[in-house]
C-alpha positions in Angstrom: 70.6 79.9 65.6 73.5 81.5 67.5 76.8 81.8 65.5 79.9 81.0 67.6 82.6 83.6 67.3 85.9 82.1 66.3 88.8 82.7 68.7 91.7 84.5 66.9 95.4 84.0 67.6 95.5 87.5 69.2 92.6 86.5 71.5 94.6 83.4 72.6 97.7 85.4 73.1 95.9 88.0 75.2 94.3 85.3 77.4 97.5 83.4 77.7 99.6 86.4 78.6 97.1 87.7 81.2 97.1 84.2 82.6 100.9 84.3 82.7 100.9 87.7 84.5 98.4 86.4 87.1 100.2 83.1 87.7 103.6 84.9 87.9 102.2 87.2 90.6 100.8 84.2 92.5 104.2 82.6 92.3 105.8 85.8 93.7 103.3 85.8 96.6 103.9 82.2 97.4 107.7 82.5 97.2 107.5 85.5 99.5 105.3 83.6 102.0 107.8 80.7 101.9 110.7 83.1 102.5 109.2 85.0 105.4 109.8 82.3 108.1 113.5 82.1 106.9 113.9 85.9 107.0 112.5 86.0 110.6 114.6 83.0 111.5 117.8 84.7 110.2 117.0 87.8 112.2 116.4 85.7 115.4 119.6 83.8 114.8 121.5 87.1 114.5 120.0 88.2 117.8 121.0 85.0 119.4 124.5 85.4 118.2 124.6 88.9 119.6 123.3 87.8 122.9 125.9 85.0 123.1 128.6 87.4 122.2 127.4 89.8 125.0 127.3 86.9 127.4 130.9 85.9 126.5 132.1 89.4 127.2 130.3 89.4 130.6 132.0 86.1 131.4 135.4 87.6 130.4 134.8 90.6 132.7 133.8 88.3 135.5 137.0 86.2 135.0 139.2 89.3 135.0 137.5 90.6 138.2 138.2 87.2 139.8 141.8 87.5 138.7 142.0 91.0 140.3 140.6 89.8 143.5 143.2 87.0 143.7 146.0 89.5 143.1 144.6 91.8 145.8 144.6 88.9 148.2 148.2 88.1 147.2 149.1 91.8 147.9 147.5 91.5 151.4 149.3 88.3 152.0 152.7 89.8 150.9 152.1 92.9 153.1 151.5 90.6 156.1 154.7 88.8 155.4 156.5 92.1 155.1 155.2 93.1 158.6 156.3 89.8 159.9 159.8 90.1 158.5 160.1 93.7 159.9 159.3 92.3 163.4 161.9 89.5 162.9 164.5 92.1 162.1 164.3 93.3 165.7 165.5 89.9 167.0 168.2 89.0 164.5 171.5 87.9 165.9 173.8 88.5 163.0 174.2 90.4 159.7 173.6 87.3 157.6 170.1 86.8 159.0 169.4 90.5 158.6 170.5 90.4 154.9 168.3 87.4 154.3 165.3 89.0 155.8 165.9 92.2 153.9 166.1 90.2 150.7 162.7 88.6 151.5 161.2 92.0 152.2 162.6 93.5 148.9 161.2 90.5 147.0 157.8 90.9 148.6 157.7 94.6 147.8 158.7 93.9 144.2 156.0 91.2 144.1 153.4 93.8 145.3 154.5 96.3 142.6 154.0 93.6 140.0 150.6 92.7 141.3 149.5 96.3 141.3 150.8 96.9 137.8 148.9 93.8 136.6 145.7 95.0 138.4 146.0 98.3 136.7 146.3 96.6 133.3 143.3 94.3 134.1 141.2 97.3 135.1 142.0 99.0 131.8 141.0 95.8 130.1 137.7 95.7 132.0 137.0 99.3 131.0 137.4 98.5 127.4 135.2 95.4 127.6 132.5 97.4 129.5 132.5 99.8 126.5 132.0 96.9 124.2 129.1 95.7 126.4 127.4 99.1 126.2 127.7 99.2 122.4 126.5 95.6 122.1 123.5 96.4 124.4 122.5 99.3 122.2 122.9 97.2 119.0 120.9 94.4 120.6 118.1 96.7 121.6 117.9 98.2 118.1 117.9 94.8 116.6 115.1 93.6 118.9 113.1 96.7 118.0 113.8 96.1 114.3 112.6 92.4 114.7 109.3 93.5 116.3 108.7 96.0 113.5 109.7 93.5 110.8 107.3 90.9 112.1 104.5 93.4 112.1 105.4 94.6 108.6 105.7 91.1 107.2 102.4 90.0 108.8 100.7 93.0 107.3 102.1 92.1 103.9 101.1 88.5 104.3 97.5 89.5 105.1 97.4 91.8 102.1 98.9 89.0 99.9 96.4 86.5 101.1 93.5 88.8 100.0 95.3 89.5 96.7 96.0 85.8 96.1 92.3 84.9 96.4 91.3 87.5 93.8 94.2 86.3 91.5 93.1 82.7 91.7 89.7 83.7 90.6 91.2 85.8 87.8 93.4 82.8 86.8 90.4 80.5 86.6 88.5 83.1 84.5 91.4 83.4 82.0 91.9 79.6 82.0 88.4 79.2 80.7 89.2 81.5 77.8 92.0 79.1 76.7 91.1 75.8 75.0 92.0 72.7 76.9 94.9 71.6 74.7 96.6 75.0 74.8 96.0 75.3 78.5 97.6 71.9 79.0 100.6 73.0 76.9 100.9 76.2 78.9 100.9 74.4 82.3 103.4 71.8 81.0 105.8 74.6 80.0 105.3 76.4 83.3 106.1 73.3 85.2 109.2 72.7 83.1 110.8 76.2 83.1 112.7 77.4 86.2 110.9 80.7 86.7 107.4 79.5 85.7 107.3 81.8 82.7 105.6 79.9 79.8 104.6 83.0 77.8 107.6 85.3 77.1 107.6 88.7 75.5 110.2 89.2 72.8 112.4 92.3 73.5 115.3 93.4 71.2 114.9 90.2 69.2 115.1 87.8 72.2 112.6 86.3 74.6 112.6 88.0 78.0 115.1 86.4 80.2 117.0 84.8 77.3 120.2 85.7 75.6 119.4 83.7 72.5 117.7 85.8 69.8 115.0 84.4 67.6 115.5 84.4 63.8 114.4 87.5 61.8 111.9 85.3 60.0 110.3 84.1 63.2 110.2 87.6 64.5 108.4 88.7 61.3 105.9 85.9 61.8 105.5 86.9 65.5 104.5 90.5 64.9 102.0 89.4 62.3 100.2 87.5 65.1 98.7 84.9 62.7 99.9 81.8 64.6 101.2 80.8 68.0 105.0 80.5 68.0 107.3 78.5 70.3 110.8 79.5 71.1 113.0 76.7 69.9 115.6 77.2 72.6 113.5 77.5 75.8 110.3 75.9 74.5 108.2 78.9 75.7 105.3 80.5 73.9 106.3 83.8 72.3 104.4 87.1 72.3 105.5 90.4 70.8 106.5 93.1 73.2 103.9 95.6 71.9 101.0 93.3 72.6 102.5 92.3 76.0 102.8 95.9 77.1 99.2 96.6 75.9 98.0 93.7 78.1 100.2 94.8 81.1 98.5 98.2 81.1 95.1 96.5 81.4 96.2 93.8 83.8 94.7 93.4 87.3 98.2 92.4 88.5 99.9 95.7 87.5 97.0 97.9 88.5 97.2 96.2 92.0 100.9 96.8 92.3 100.4 100.5 91.6 
């Protein structure tokens, strides 16, 4: 007759904590997988904004060039009128008409000066905007290269994570079988309830990892004796002493994989 070996509290804690390490890593992989499309989307949106900004600057330059062209046409028009007025001066009959023509010529000359001054200012403006365009083009090119590399990098990580996840799921099933049904049910219930999915928490410096609320000295004394499974009264998580947790981490598939 085969004698069934009794499962100690330490055995339960070891199995539970290994299960926690594996499930936490699976959570990380799945969270990363879920965040990848958003990360790519953010990079693509950033590129779209840069392209739109570049397009806007091109349109501004085009608008300024149209404005310069109009002013050049106005200059030509004014120059023609000046020539016309100069010819009229040859046929004036009195000083009043001559004065009037001279005033028109002076006005047109002044108008030409103002047009030329404005054209000069607009050309400076174009030059500055063209410098912005060159900078934006370089930035855009670098961002596009970065996006291509990022996609390749993320795809590579995703493929590696897929392989790792398959192994982890097998490991999770293996350790689940080492935990009795009632305790496994409790573990899963806690995991579903807590925000970070950590159902088994190591106690460091008197408090469960991730908690600011310390356990009582009496509970800590009971914890390091490892005679019974203890639940944190604040978070409702299963407690494990840090020494045992570190011991299991060193042996864990999760941490050996990360190295």
